[in-house]
C-alpha positions in Angstrom: -17.0 22.5 19.8 -20.6 23.7 19.5 -23.6 22.7 17.5 -26.9 24.4 16.8 -30.1 23.1 18.3 -33.6 24.6 18.5 -32.8 26.6 21.7 -29.5 28.0 20.3 -25.9 26.8 20.5 -25.1 23.9 22.7 -21.5 23.3 23.8 -20.5 19.7 23.1 -18.1 17.8 25.2 -14.6 17.7 23.7 -14.9 14.0 22.7 -18.1 14.7 20.7 -16.3 17.0 18.4 -13.3 14.7 18.2 -15.6 11.7 17.4 -17.3 13.6 14.7 -14.0 14.8 13.2 -12.5 11.3 13.3 -15.6 10.0 11.5 -15.3 12.7 8.8 -11.6 12.0 8.2 -12.3 8.2 8.0 -15.1 8.9 5.5 -12.8 11.2 3.5 -10.1 8.6 3.3 -12.6 5.9 2.3 -13.9 8.1 -0.6 -10.4 8.7 -1.8 -8.9 5.2 -1.4 -9.1 4.2 -5.0 -6.4 6.8 -5.6 -3.8 6.6 -2.9 -1.9 9.7 -4.0 -5.1 11.8 -3.9 -5.8 10.4 -0.4 -2.3 11.3 0.8 -2.5 14.8 -0.7 -5.9 15.4 0.9 -4.7 14.2 4.3 -1.7 16.4 4.2 -3.3 19.5 2.8 -6.8 19.5 4.3 -6.3 17.6 7.5 -2.7 18.7 8.2 -1.1 15.4 8.7 2.6 14.7 7.9 3.4 12.3 5.0 4.2 9.5 7.4 1.0 9.9 9.4 -1.0 10.3 6.1 0.4 7.0 4.8 -0.4 5.2 8.0 -3.9 6.5 8.2 -4.6 5.8 4.5 -3.2 2.2 4.8 -5.2 1.6 8.0 -8.5 2.7 6.5 -7.8 1.0 3.2 -7.1 -2.4 4.9 -10.2 -2.1 7.0 -12.3 -1.3 4.0 -10.8 -4.3 2.2 -11.6 -6.6 5.0 -15.0 -5.3 6.1 -16.2 -4.0 2.7 -16.8 -0.5 4.1 -15.6 2.0 6.7 -17.5 2.5 10.0 -18.6 6.2 10.5 -21.0 8.1 12.7 -23.8 7.0 10.5 -22.6 3.4 9.7 -22.1 0.6 12.2 -20.5 -2.6 10.9 -21.1 -5.9 12.6 -18.5 -8.6 12.2 -19.1 -12.2 13.3 -16.2 -14.6 13.9 -15.4 -17.8 15.8 -12.6 -17.7 18.4 -10.0 -20.4 19.0 -12.4 -22.3 21.3 -15.1 -22.3 18.6 -17.2 -19.7 20.4 -19.0 -17.2 18.2 -18.1 -13.6 18.8 -19.7 -10.4 17.5 -17.7 -7.1 17.1 -19.4 -3.8 16.4 -17.1 -1.4 14.6 -18.1 2.2 15.2 -16.3 5.5 16.1 -18.9 6.8 18.6 -18.5 8.6 21.9 -18.1 6.6 25.1 -21.6 7.5 26.2 -22.9 6.1 22.9 -20.8 2.9 23.2 -22.2 2.1 26.6 -25.6 1.6 25.0 -24.0 -1.1 22.7 -21.9 -2.8 25.4 
């Protein structure tokens, strides 16, 4: 995976490309979730997933969108606050970033 910068092409680490692609697929599913059949068709034809994998991916993103109200992407971080069984407040940041990017949040 390469991307263009001012000095020319820069080779990205494999996980950078994967992270970007996962984010694009998640966003693509989120945009198509009102129509499950359209979402499945897109995943099979454009992404290359099997029917079973497409159904699983579509259901996973649809449920996350239902619970969180939106889907985390490269450009959207979702913060979720909850209380654990001991009453302690916890904060979860949902984001599909690279490991190097996650370390800044941890």
